[in-house]
C-alpha positions in Angstrom: -1.3 -8.8 -21.7 -0.4 -9.5 -18.1 -2.8 -10.7 -15.6 -4.0 -8.1 -13.1 -6.3 -9.4 -10.5 -9.1 -7.1 -9.0 -11.0 -7.2 -5.8 -14.5 -6.2 -5.1 -14.1 -5.9 -1.3 -11.4 -5.6 1.2 -10.4 -9.0 2.5 -8.1 -10.0 5.4 -5.0 -9.3 3.6 -6.3 -5.6 2.9 -7.3 -5.2 6.5 -3.7 -6.1 7.6 -2.1 -3.9 5.1 -4.6 -1.0 6.2 -3.4 -1.7 9.8 0.2 -1.5 8.9 -0.3 1.7 6.9 -2.2 3.2 9.8 0.6 2.2 12.3 3.2 4.1 10.0 1.2 7.4 11.0 1.5 10.6 9.1 4.9 9.8 7.6 3.3 7.0 5.5 5.1 3.9 4.5 6.9 2.8 1.3 6.2 -0.3 -0.6 9.4 -2.1 0.7 8.7 -1.0 4.3 5.2 -2.5 3.8 6.3 -5.6 2.3 8.8 -6.1 5.2 6.3 -5.3 7.7 4.0 -7.8 6.1 6.7 -10.6 6.5 7.5 -10.5 2.6 10.4 -9.6 0.3 8.1 -7.7 -1.8 4.3 -7.1 -2.3 2.5 -9.3 -5.0 -0.4 -8.8 -7.5 -3.0 -9.4 -4.9 -1.5 -7.1 -2.4 -1.5 -4.4 -5.3 -5.2 -5.2 -5.7 -5.9 -4.8 -2.2 -4.0 -1.4 -2.0 -5.9 -0.2 -5.2 -9.2 -1.2 -3.5 -8.4 0.8 -0.2 -7.4 3.8 -2.3 -10.6 3.5 -4.4 -12.7 3.2 -1.1 -11.0 6.5 0.2 -9.1 4.8 3.1 -5.6 5.4 1.9 -3.7 7.8 -0.3 -0.8 7.0 -2.8 1.9 9.2 -3.5 5.5 9.2 -4.9 8.7 10.4 -3.4 12.4 10.2 -4.4 13.9 7.1 -3.1 17.5 6.7 -1.9 18.4 5.5 -5.3 19.2 8.2 -8.0 16.3 9.0 -10.6 13.8 6.5 -8.9 10.6 7.2 -7.2 9.0 5.1 -4.5 5.3 4.7 -3.7 4.2 5.8 -0.3 0.9 4.9 1.5 -0.8 7.1 3.9 -4.0 6.3 6.0 -6.8 8.8 5.6 -8.2 9.8 9.1 -11.8 9.8 9.5 -13.4 12.8 11.2 
């Protein structure tokens, strides 16, 4: 079984991801775009754990949309506005 980290609170990496998602606005941001904005080639397991926590805490929504590649869906993250 593969190792999947879990986080109990939003850390500084999660705060950075949330800020980048909020900057994307209503269109949202895809995983590759989020990785690039974070200065990475791709998101790692700890980023995934932070994104899962942000979703569980009701700060972001996660959806899928068709990508530019045929038969491939990509994850899109959007911030949930408060009030």
